[in-house]
C-alpha positions in Angstrom: 2.2 -29.7 -19.9 0.9 -33.2 -18.3 -1.5 -32.3 -15.6 -2.2 -34.8 -12.3 -5.6 -35.1 -11.4 -6.7 -34.0 -7.8 -9.9 -33.8 -6.3 -10.9 -30.3 -4.8 -11.3 -32.1 -1.5 -7.8 -33.7 -1.5 -6.2 -30.3 -3.0 -7.8 -28.5 0.0 -6.4 -30.9 2.7 -3.1 -31.2 0.9 -2.8 -27.5 -0.2 0.7 -26.9 1.3 2.0 -30.1 -0.2 0.3 -29.3 -3.4 2.0 -25.9 -3.7 5.5 -27.3 -2.9 5.0 -29.5 -6.1 3.7 -26.8 -8.1 6.8 -24.8 -7.2 8.7 -27.9 -8.5 7.4 -27.6 -11.7 4.5 -30.3 -11.3 0.8 -29.1 -12.8 -2.5 -30.0 -11.2 -6.2 -30.3 -12.8 -8.6 -30.1 -9.9 -11.7 -31.6 -9.9 -15.1 -31.5 -8.5 -17.2 -34.3 -8.9 -15.2 -35.6 -11.6 -15.5 -31.9 -13.6 -12.4 -29.9 -14.1 -13.0 -26.8 -12.0 -9.2 -25.2 -12.1 -5.7 -25.5 -13.0 -2.7 -25.1 -10.7 0.5 -24.6 -12.9 4.1 -23.1 -12.1 4.3 -19.4 -12.9 7.6 -18.0 -13.0 8.0 -14.8 -11.2 9.4 -12.2 -13.1 12.8 -10.9 -12.2 12.7 -7.3 -10.6 14.2 -4.7 -13.0 17.6 -3.8 -12.7 18.1 -0.4 -11.1 19.6 1.2 -14.4 16.2 0.4 -15.9 14.0 2.0 -13.6 13.1 5.6 -13.9 15.1 8.1 -11.8 12.7 8.9 -8.8 14.5 12.2 -8.1 13.6 13.6 -11.5 9.8 13.1 -10.8 10.1 14.7 -7.0 9.4 18.4 -6.6 12.8 20.4 -6.3 12.1 20.9 -2.5 12.1 17.0 -1.7 15.0 15.9 -4.2 17.7 16.6 -1.8 20.2 13.8 -1.8 22.7 16.1 -0.1 20.8 16.2 2.9 20.7 13.6 5.6 17.5 11.5 6.3 17.6 13.1 10.1 17.8 16.6 8.5 15.2 15.9 5.8 12.8 14.7 8.5 13.3 18.0 10.4 12.8 19.9 7.5 9.3 18.2 6.9 8.4 18.6 10.4 9.1 22.2 10.5 7.0 22.6 7.4 4.0 20.7 8.9 4.3 22.9 11.9 3.8 25.7 9.6 1.3 24.4 7.5 -1.1 23.3 10.8 -0.5 26.5 12.5 -2.1 28.2 9.5 -5.2 26.0 9.8 -8.3 27.2 11.7 -9.0 25.4 15.2 -11.1 22.5 15.2 -14.7 22.7 16.2 -15.2 21.4 19.9 -18.6 20.2 19.8 
């Protein structure tokens, strides 16, 4: 890979253009007072894993949480009722 030399000052002033050039496959060696301080190279972003390769989230949820046959609205109502039940069991907060 061939690196183009660019001063830190120029890199700072033209950062957006520099990044665009890197996205096109160019590579840069950033220098300060003639000494290399950093390299800026293209880095391919890995493609996301196909859904079939991901672990099944439903297998890791507690039984009462894994309810694909229940609508989202119904699940929200169930969770709100559960929260109300839990919060009513708590002692009242101190009012100091």
